[in-house]
C-alpha positions in Angstrom: -0.4 -0.1 -0.1 2.7 2.6 0.9 4.5 1.8 -2.6 1.2 2.4 -4.4 0.9 5.8 -2.3 4.7 6.9 -3.4 4.2 5.5 -6.7 0.9 7.7 -7.3 2.4 10.9 -5.8 5.3 10.4 -8.1 3.0 10.4 -11.1 0.9 13.3 -9.3 4.3 15.2 -9.1 5.6 14.1 -12.9 1.5 15.2 -14.1 1.9 18.7 -12.2 6.2 19.4 -13.5 4.7 18.8 -16.9 1.7 20.9 -16.9 3.9 23.8 -15.4 6.2 23.5 -18.4 3.6 26.3 -20.1 2.0 27.9 -16.6 -0.2 30.4 -18.5 -1.8 27.7 -20.2 -2.6 26.2 -17.3 -3.7 28.9 -15.1 -6.1 30.0 -18.2 -7.4 26.4 -18.2 -8.1 26.0 -14.4 -9.5 29.3 -14.3 -11.7 28.4 -17.2 -12.4 25.3 -15.6 -13.3 27.3 -12.2 -15.9 29.7 -14.0 -17.9 26.9 -15.4 -18.3 25.0 -12.3 -19.9 28.3 -10.8 -22.6 28.6 -13.6 -25.1 26.2 -11.6 -24.7 27.8 -8.2 -25.3 31.4 -10.0 -28.4 29.6 -11.8 -29.9 28.8 -8.4 -29.0 32.3 -7.2 -30.9 33.9 -10.0 -33.6 31.5 -9.3 -33.9 32.8 -5.9 -33.6 36.2 -6.3 -36.3 36.3 -8.7 -38.6 35.3 -5.9 -39.0 31.8 -7.0 -37.7 28.6 -5.0 -37.8 25.1 -4.3 -40.7 24.4 -1.8 -39.2 23.7 1.5 -35.7 24.7 1.0 -33.7 28.5 1.0 -31.5 29.2 -1.0 -28.3 28.3 1.2 -29.6 25.0 1.7 -29.5 24.5 -2.0 -26.6 26.0 -2.4 -25.1 23.8 0.1 -26.2 20.3 -1.8 -24.4 22.1 -4.7 -21.1 23.1 -2.6 -21.0 19.6 -1.7 -21.4 18.1 -5.4 -18.5 20.6 -6.5 -16.3 19.8 -3.9 -16.4 16.0 -4.1 -16.4 16.5 -7.9 -13.2 19.0 -7.5 -11.3 16.3 -5.7 -12.2 13.3 -8.2 -11.7 14.8 -11.4 -8.1 16.0 -11.2 -6.8 13.0 -9.3 -8.8 10.3 -10.7 -11.3 11.3 -13.4 -9.3 11.8 -16.3 -9.0 8.0 -16.6 -12.0 8.2 -18.9 -10.7 10.5 -21.3 -7.1 9.2 -21.1 -8.1 5.4 -21.5 -10.4 5.6 -24.3 -7.6 8.6 -26.2 -5.0 5.4 -25.3 -7.3 2.9 -26.5 -7.7 4.9 -30.0 -4.4 5.4 -30.6 -3.0 2.1 -29.6 -0.8 2.9 -26.6 -2.9 1.3 -23.9 -0.7 -1.8 -24.6 2.4 0.2 -22.8 0.2 -0.2 -19.5 -0.4 -3.7 -19.9 3.2 -4.9 -19.6 3.7 -3.0 -16.6 4.7 -5.0 -13.4 1.6 -3.8 -11.3 -2.3 -4.0 -11.4 -3.4 -2.8 -14.5 -6.1 -0.6 -12.9 -3.7 1.0 -10.5 -2.1 1.8 -13.7 -4.5 3.6 -15.3 -5.5 5.4 -12.4 -1.8 7.1 -12.8 -3.2 8.1 -16.1 -5.9 9.9 -14.8 -4.3 12.5 -13.0 -5.3 15.8 -14.7 -4.3 19.0 -13.4 -5.7 21.5 -15.1 -8.9 19.9 -13.3 -7.5 21.3 -10.3 -9.5 24.7 -10.9 -12.6 22.7 -10.3 -11.0 21.8 -6.9 -10.2 25.3 -5.9 -14.0 26.4 -6.7 -15.1 23.1 -5.0 -13.2 24.8 -2.1 -14.5 28.1 -2.2 -18.4 27.1 -2.7 -18.2 24.8 -0.1 -16.6 27.3 2.5 -18.7 29.9 1.9 -22.1 27.7 1.8 -21.0 26.4 5.3 -20.4 29.9 6.5 -24.0 30.4 6.2 -25.7 27.6 8.2 -25.3 26.9 11.6 -22.4 24.9 13.0 -23.8 21.0 13.2 -21.2 20.3 15.6 -18.4 17.9 15.9 -20.4 14.4 15.8 -22.2 15.7 12.6 -18.7 16.5 10.9 -17.3 13.4 11.6 -20.8 11.7 10.2 -20.3 14.5 7.0 -16.7 13.2 6.1 -18.0 9.9 6.0 -20.8 10.3 3.9 -18.2 12.5 1.9 -16.1 9.7 1.5 -19.0 8.2 0.1 -19.8 11.0 -2.4 -16.3 10.5 -3.9 -16.6 6.7 -3.9 -19.8 7.4 -6.4 -17.9 9.7 -8.6 -14.9 7.2 -8.9 -17.2 4.3 -9.7 -18.7 6.6 -12.5 -15.1 7.2 -13.5 -14.8 3.4 -13.8 -17.7 2.5 -15.9 -17.1 5.3 -18.2 -13.5 4.4 -18.9 -14.6 0.7 -19.3 -17.0 1.2 -22.2 -13.9 2.9 -24.3 -12.5 -1.2 -24.6 -16.0 -1.9 -26.3 -16.7 1.3 -27.9 -13.6 3.2 -29.0 -13.9 6.6 -28.7 -17.1 7.1 -27.1 -16.5 10.4 -25.6 -20.5 10.9 -25.5 -20.0 8.9 -21.8 -19.0 12.4 -20.4 -22.7 14.0 -21.5 -24.5 10.9 -20.2 -22.7 11.7 -17.0 -23.5 15.0 -16.9 -26.9 14.3 -17.3 -27.3 11.8 -14.5 -25.5 13.5 -12.2 -27.6 16.9 -12.2 -29.8 14.8 -10.2 -27.7 15.2 -7.8 -27.6 18.9 -7.3 -30.9 19.8 -5.9 -33.1 18.6 -3.2 -34.2 15.0 -3.4 -37.6 15.6 -2.5 -38.4 17.8 -5.1 -38.6 14.6 -7.4 -41.1 11.8 -7.9 -41.4 9.1 -5.8 -39.8 7.0 -8.8 -37.0 9.2 -9.4 -36.2 9.2 -5.6 -35.7 5.8 -5.5 -33.6 5.7 -8.9 -30.9 8.2 -7.1 -31.0 6.3 -3.6 -31.3 2.6 -4.2 -30.4 1.9 -8.1 -27.8 4.6 -8.4 -26.6 6.3 -5.3 -26.9 9.9 -6.9 -28.1 11.2 -3.8 -24.6 10.3 -1.8 -23.0 12.9 -4.5 -24.6 16.0 -2.5 -27.7 15.7 -0.9 -27.3 13.4 2.1 -23.9 15.1 3.5 -25.4 18.4 3.1 -28.3 17.5 4.9 -27.0 15.8 7.7 -24.9 19.3 8.1 -28.4 20.9 7.5 -30.1 18.9 10.5 -32.6 17.8 7.8 -34.4 14.2 7.7 -32.1 11.3 6.4 -34.5 9.0 4.8 -33.1 6.3 2.5 -29.5 6.9 3.7 -29.0 3.5 4.7 -30.7 2.2 1.6 -28.2 4.5 -0.5 -25.2 3.5 1.8 -25.8 0.2 0.4 -26.5 1.1 -2.8 -22.9 3.1 -2.9 -20.9 0.3 -2.2 -22.7 -2.1 -4.6 -22.2 0.3 -7.2 -18.4 0.3 -6.6 -18.4 -3.2 -6.7 -20.1 -3.6 -10.1 -17.7 -0.4 -11.6 -14.8 -2.3 -11.0 -16.5 -5.6 -12.2 -17.7 -4.1 -14.9 -14.3 -2.4 -15.8 -12.7 -5.6 -15.9 -15.0 -7.5 -17.7 -14.6 -4.6 -20.6 -11.1 -5.2 -20.3 -11.7 -8.8 -21.3 -12.7 -7.1 -24.8 -9.7 -5.2 -25.5 -7.9 -6.6 -28.8 -4.8 -4.4 -28.3 -3.2 -2.7 -30.9 -2.3 -5.6 -33.1 -6.3 -6.1 -33.5 
């Protein structure tokens, strides 16, 4: 485990050093990522400013849900989620074979290629939005913060599971970058209160795909809101992670290498 952590840190340092060779491009890209991530909170602010809103939810409460989501996304994308783009690109270019000959677990080696320094802009945006959102609500207490951290880890796990599934699709459908659009469409449900959706959608985003863990449940814990369906969603999170890893290895068997 220690050796894997050292290898990951070395890969991260190398990726950072590579991007720092073109600092202006890196900073501009990170800034664009930051601005893009702030669009949804801005739209939410405009909705509440116009006098509209979500029944039973104040602006700072909805804003906190979106802040948790953006923070989780900000952690996942620079450190793991690049696995999707890089895996599909390497398969298309025929260079994925170079990872297969490495004397390490292939999924771990693929994760190392998923480091995307440009997405650090998402992390900075997520941190800024989360700090501002938390400052608008009462302090939930030490125990609730510990519980929040646990739920937040589950949120990151859900993001990572999505990354595994999207990357695995590239082994079968080469060049399928449309998976990003599917991902964005699905995860949009995680940025709003679960109570505004129908019963069927609530079951979908808790029991089937634990989207509610990506923002709603961690934020509700801080706000002191009811946590109905939480246990089911946690169980679903575990199954979702196991399924994503199984799916990744199963789709890897479809890879025919650069030699066809």
